[in-house]
C-alpha positions in Angstrom: -0.2 -0.2 -0.1 0.8 3.5 0.0 2.2 5.8 3.1 -0.2 5.8 5.5 -1.4 9.2 5.7 -1.3 11.4 9.4 -5.3 11.2 10.0 -6.3 13.4 13.2 -8.7 11.3 14.7 -12.7 12.5 15.8 -12.0 13.2 19.9 -14.1 13.7 22.9 -13.7 17.5 22.4 -15.5 17.1 19.3 -18.0 14.8 20.5 -19.1 17.2 23.1 -19.2 20.8 21.1 -21.0 18.9 18.3 -23.5 17.0 21.0 -24.2 20.2 23.0 -24.8 22.5 19.8 -26.9 19.7 18.1 -29.5 19.3 20.7 -29.0 21.3 23.9 -31.6 20.0 25.0 -31.0 16.7 25.9 -27.4 17.7 27.9 -26.5 16.3 30.7 -26.8 19.7 33.0 -23.3 18.7 34.2 -22.1 19.8 31.4 -23.1 23.2 31.6 -20.8 26.0 32.7 -21.6 28.7 34.3 -20.6 31.3 31.8 -19.4 29.5 28.7 -18.8 31.1 25.6 -21.3 31.5 22.8 -20.8 28.2 20.2 -21.6 29.1 16.5 -23.7 26.3 16.3 -23.7 26.5 12.1 -19.8 26.8 12.0 -19.4 23.8 14.5 -21.9 21.4 12.1 -20.3 22.9 9.1 -16.9 21.8 10.6 -17.5 18.5 11.7 -19.2 17.6 8.7 -16.0 18.6 6.7 -13.9 16.6 9.2 -16.9 13.2 8.6 -15.9 14.0 4.8 -12.5 13.7 4.7 -12.4 10.6 7.0 -15.2 9.1 4.4 -13.0 9.8 1.6 -9.7 7.9 3.6 -11.5 4.7 3.8 -10.6 4.5 0.0 -6.9 5.2 0.9 -4.2 3.6 0.2 -2.6 2.9 3.2 -4.7 0.1 5.5 -3.3 2.5 8.7 -5.3 5.2 7.0 -8.6 3.3 6.4 -8.9 1.5 9.8 -8.3 4.7 11.7 -10.6 6.7 9.2 -12.9 4.0 9.9 -13.0 4.2 14.0 -13.1 8.4 13.5 -16.3 7.1 11.8 -16.9 5.2 14.3 -16.9 7.5 17.0 -18.5 10.3 15.3 -21.5 7.6 14.7 -21.5 6.5 18.5 -21.4 10.0 20.4 -24.2 12.0 18.2 -26.8 11.6 16.0 -26.4 12.1 12.0 -29.5 11.4 10.2 -29.3 14.2 7.5 -25.7 13.8 7.0 -25.5 9.8 7.2 -28.4 9.5 4.6 -27.0 11.8 2.2 -23.7 9.9 2.3 -25.3 5.9 3.0 -24.4 4.3 -0.6 -20.8 6.0 0.0 -20.6 4.6 3.4 -22.5 1.4 2.3 -19.3 0.2 -0.2 -17.1 1.8 1.9 -17.8 -0.1 4.6 -18.6 -3.3 1.8 -14.7 -3.3 0.2 -12.8 -3.1 3.5 -14.7 -6.2 4.8 -13.9 -8.0 1.9 -10.3 -6.7 0.9 -9.0 -5.8 4.1 -6.8 -7.6 6.9 -8.5 -8.7 10.6 -8.3 -5.4 12.5 -10.4 -3.1 9.5 -12.5 -5.5 8.7 -13.4 -5.6 12.9 -13.8 -1.6 12.9 -15.5 -1.9 9.2 -18.6 -4.3 10.9 -18.6 -2.3 13.8 -19.2 1.0 11.9 -21.9 -1.1 9.6 -23.5 -1.2 13.0 -23.7 2.3 14.0 -24.7 2.8 10.5 -27.9 0.4 10.7 -28.5 2.0 13.8 -28.0 5.9 13.2 -30.9 4.9 9.9 -33.2 3.0 12.1 -35.3 0.5 10.7 -36.5 1.7 7.3 -35.7 1.0 3.7 -32.6 2.3 3.6 -31.5 -0.6 6.3 -33.2 -2.4 4.6 -30.8 -1.7 1.5 -27.6 -1.5 3.3 -28.3 -5.0 5.2 -29.0 -6.8 1.3 -25.6 -5.4 0.3 -23.6 -6.3 3.7 -25.9 -9.2 5.2 -24.0 -11.6 2.3 -20.7 -10.3 2.6 -21.2 -10.5 6.5 -22.3 -13.8 6.0 -19.3 -15.4 4.3 -16.8 -14.1 7.0 -18.9 -15.6 9.7 -18.8 -18.8 8.0 -15.2 -18.5 6.6 -12.8 -21.0 8.6 -9.7 -19.2 6.4 -10.2 -15.7 8.3 -9.5 -14.5 11.5 -11.2 -15.8 14.6 -11.8 -11.2 15.4 -12.7 -10.8 12.0 -15.4 -13.6 12.4 -16.7 -12.3 15.7 -17.0 -9.0 15.2 -18.9 -9.8 12.0 -21.2 -12.2 13.6 -21.9 -9.4 15.9 -22.8 -7.2 13.2 -24.9 -9.8 11.3 -27.5 -9.9 14.7 -27.4 -6.3 15.4 -28.3 -4.9 11.5 -30.8 -8.1 11.2 -32.4 -7.0 14.6 -32.9 -3.8 13.0 -34.3 -4.3 9.8 -36.6 -7.4 10.8 -39.6 -6.7 8.1 -38.4 -10.3 6.0 -38.7 -13.1 8.5 -37.3 -15.3 6.1 -33.8 -13.4 6.0 -34.9 -13.3 10.1 -34.6 -17.4 10.2 -31.8 -17.3 7.4 -29.3 -15.4 10.0 -30.4 -17.2 12.9 -29.4 -21.0 10.9 -26.3 -18.9 10.1 -24.6 -18.0 13.7 -26.8 -21.4 15.1 -24.4 -23.1 12.3 -21.1 -21.1 14.4 -22.5 -21.8 18.4 -23.8 -24.8 18.3 -19.7 -26.3 17.6 -18.9 -25.0 21.1 -21.6 -27.8 22.5 -20.0 -30.5 19.9 -16.7 -29.8 22.1 -17.6 -31.2 24.8 -18.1 -34.4 23.5 -15.6 -34.6 21.4 -12.7 -36.2 23.3 -9.9 -35.2 20.9 -10.9 -31.2 21.5 -11.0 -30.6 17.4 -13.0 -27.4 18.4 -10.3 -24.9 20.2 -10.3 -22.5 23.2 -9.7 -19.8 20.2 -12.8 -19.8 19.1 -14.6 -19.4 22.0 -14.8 -15.7 21.5 -16.4 -16.3 18.2 -18.9 -18.6 19.7 -19.5 -16.3 22.4 -20.2 -13.8 20.2 -23.1 -15.7 18.0 -24.7 -17.2 20.8 -25.3 -13.9 21.8 -26.4 -12.1 18.1 -28.9 -15.2 17.7 -30.2 -14.6 21.3 -31.2 -11.4 20.3 -32.6 -12.2 17.0 -34.8 -14.4 19.4 -36.6 -11.8 21.0 -38.0 -10.7 18.0 -39.6 -13.8 16.4 -42.6 -15.3 16.2 -43.9 -17.6 19.7 -44.0 -20.8 17.2 -40.5 -20.4 16.2 -39.7 -19.2 20.1 -41.0 -22.6 20.6 -38.8 -24.6 17.9 -36.5 -23.2 19.0 -36.3 -23.7 22.9 -37.0 -27.0 22.3 -33.7 -27.5 19.8 -31.5 -25.4 22.4 -32.5 -25.3 26.8 -31.8 -29.4 27.3 -28.3 -28.2 24.8 -27.5 -25.0 26.8 -26.6 -26.6 30.2 -23.5 -28.4 29.0 -21.9 -25.0 28.2 -22.5 -23.8 31.6 -19.1 -26.5 31.9 -16.9 -24.1 29.5 -13.5 -23.3 31.3 -13.7 -19.1 30.0 -16.1 -16.8 32.1 -17.5 -14.9 29.2 -18.7 -18.3 27.9 -20.5 -19.8 31.2 -21.9 -16.2 31.5 -23.1 -15.8 28.5 -24.8 -19.4 28.5 -26.4 -18.7 32.0 -27.9 -15.4 30.5 -29.1 -17.0 27.4 -30.7 -19.7 29.7 -32.4 -17.6 31.5 -34.0 -15.1 28.8 -35.3 -19.0 27.0 -37.1 -20.0 30.3 -38.7 -16.9 30.2 -40.0 -16.9 26.7 -40.8 -20.8 27.6 -42.6 -19.5 30.7 -44.5 -16.4 28.3 -45.8 -19.3 26.0 -47.2 -22.0 28.3 -47.8 -20.7 31.7 -47.5 -24.2 33.1 -43.6 -25.0 31.5 -41.3 -27.5 33.0 -37.9 -28.4 32.4 -37.3 -31.9 32.5 -33.8 -31.9 34.6 -35.2 -29.4 37.1 -32.7 -30.2 39.7 -29.6 -31.2 37.7 -29.7 -27.5 36.2 -30.2 -25.7 39.8 -27.4 -27.7 41.0 -25.4 -26.8 38.3 -26.1 -23.2 38.4 -26.0 -22.8 42.7 -22.2 -24.3 42.3 -21.8 -21.3 39.8 -23.7 -19.1 41.9 -20.9 -20.1 44.9 -18.0 -20.6 43.6 -15.1 -20.5 45.7 -11.8 -22.5 43.4 -9.1 -20.5 44.5 -7.4 -21.2 40.7 -9.7 -18.4 39.8 -9.2 -14.7 39.5 -11.3 -13.0 42.6 -12.5 -10.6 40.1 -13.8 -13.5 37.8 -15.3 -15.5 40.5 -16.7 -12.1 41.8 -17.9 -11.3 38.2 -20.1 -15.1 38.5 -21.6 -15.0 41.4 -23.4 -12.0 41.0 -24.4 -12.8 37.6 -25.5 -16.3 38.3 -27.2 -15.6 40.9 -29.7 -13.8 39.2 -29.4 -16.5 36.6 -31.1 -18.7 39.2 -33.5 -16.6 40.9 -34.8 -16.3 37.2 -35.4 -20.4 36.7 -35.7 -21.1 40.2 -38.3 -18.1 41.5 -39.1 -16.5 37.9 -38.0 -13.8 39.1 -35.6 -10.7 37.8 -34.1 -7.4 39.8 -35.3 -5.0 38.6 -32.2 -2.0 37.6 -32.7 1.5 36.9 -30.8 3.4 33.7 -30.9 6.9 34.5 -30.0 9.4 31.2 -30.4 13.3 31.7 -34.0 14.4 33.2 -35.3 10.1 32.1 -35.8 6.9 33.8 -35.5 3.7 32.3 -36.2 0.1 34.1 -35.0 -2.7 32.8 -37.2 -5.1 34.0 -37.1 -9.1 31.7 -34.2 -10.7 30.4 -35.1 -9.7 27.5 -35.0 -6.6 27.9 -31.7 -6.9 29.2 -30.1 -8.5 26.6 -31.2 -5.6 24.4 -29.6 -2.8 26.0 -26.5 -5.0 26.6 -26.1 -5.4 23.1 -26.8 -2.1 21.8 -24.5 -0.5 24.7 -21.7 -2.7 24.0 -21.8 -1.0 20.0 -22.5 2.7 21.4 -20.2 2.8 24.5 -20.4 6.1 26.3 -22.4 7.1 23.3 -25.5 5.0 24.7 -27.4 7.2 27.7 -26.9 10.3 24.3 -28.9 7.7 22.0 -31.6 6.8 24.7 -32.4 10.3 25.1 -32.7 11.1 21.3 -31.9 8.2 18.5 -35.6 7.8 17.4 -35.4 4.2 17.0 -33.6 3.1 20.2 -36.6 4.4 22.5 -39.4 3.2 20.0 -37.2 -0.3 20.6 -37.1 0.0 25.3 -41.0 2.1 24.8 -39.8 5.6 25.8 -41.5 7.7 23.4 -40.5 10.7 21.4 -37.3 12.5 22.6 -38.2 14.8 25.6 -37.5 18.5 24.4 -36.3 21.0 27.3 -36.4 24.7 26.8 -33.7 27.0 28.4 -36.1 27.4 31.5 -36.3 23.9 32.6 -32.3 23.5 31.3 -32.0 26.3 34.2 -33.7 25.3 37.0 -32.1 21.9 36.4 -28.6 23.3 36.4 -26.5 22.9 39.5 -24.3 26.0 40.1 -20.5 25.1 40.3 -20.0 26.5 44.2 -23.0 24.0 45.2 -21.4 20.7 43.4 -18.3 22.3 45.1 -19.7 22.5 48.9 -21.3 18.6 47.4 -17.7 16.8 46.4 -16.6 18.5 49.7 -18.9 17.4 52.3 -18.4 13.2 50.4 -15.1 14.4 50.5 -14.9 14.4 54.4 -17.4 11.7 55.3 -15.4 9.5 53.1 -11.9 10.3 55.1 -13.6 10.0 58.6 -15.2 6.4 57.6 -11.7 5.0 56.3 -9.6 7.0 58.9 -12.1 4.7 61.6 -11.3 1.9 59.8 -7.5 2.0 59.5 -7.2 2.7 62.8 -5.2 0.4 64.7 -6.7 0.7 68.1 -10.0 0.0 66.1 -10.9 -4.2 67.0 -11.4 -5.4 63.9 -11.5 -8.9 64.7 -9.1 -11.9 63.2 -8.7 -12.7 59.7 -7.9 -16.5 58.4 
């Protein structure tokens, strides 16, 4: 390839300025300063679009490093703000660039391109435009996922992308089933590994199996009930074998998928009974109280936390409700289906998840949040905390924390014996 160009990546400063100027009603009150300088919104928008056009052009560069840097910069921009109109005007150019990078690029470039494809569909939502993108990219993604010669990382990224894009473009039921079948062909190999004495399926491919399983589970949440029943009958008695996997993330993925399958099964049939319930609950209880010394403390803590919730879901049909705050709004995650969907989009949007929950029509529709909440200047002013108040609050919290820690550190305090 040619000499790599000096690509200035999309920065957090670009994101924060544009986020405030693009839709100030959605900004977090803490992000407003007391007496900040006025920003020329039109000039800022033009500057941003100029940068993004440059990145789109650089996705065709001869240098692989330059292409990858451009893809990463576009990903940062797409995850941190809403660029609907800009993207709509250039969706075919972006689709062509992504397709070329996935087909001809190496592992890292393919991963970046697959990530950008996810964000492109998230930005456009479930419309004809997204369908056109998926018609172009779907066959390419499936080819990479099923290609044993491609890198595991690229196949993993493409499996995730395939699931998310198909979730967004849900009109064609035959395409949904076809995509699920493609993902099933990948993660079901993890079932065979436990029965294969020669260990043909290496632990190296476990990350691919995890991504395929999670993408498949996401698509299961939008399937018709008769298809859900078929999939539950097919997989519910096989999934517990993955709970014995050496990989922590596979155990967690299998556990959460089991909890979701039980939830869906009980929705379709209130009297649903699982044959090997006692054996399954024993396995889950062992994982929820795991104390193996050869495992890292952080891993054990994470595993116990997840499997306590999974055990409650399987045994007691219970789900520990979580609350997500974004701006002035609150969203309650009160079931495994909602949790799976939230976790998937949080993984690809990262720190931009809260902003997209506030202002992305597609995501708000998925989580039934209604139209975006528009706040006028007066409402924002009442929400705004002054710098002095923030300082007083932080000082009080710091003093209280210091006192609490000092008591624990005081050698004269009887803290008991530890073994």
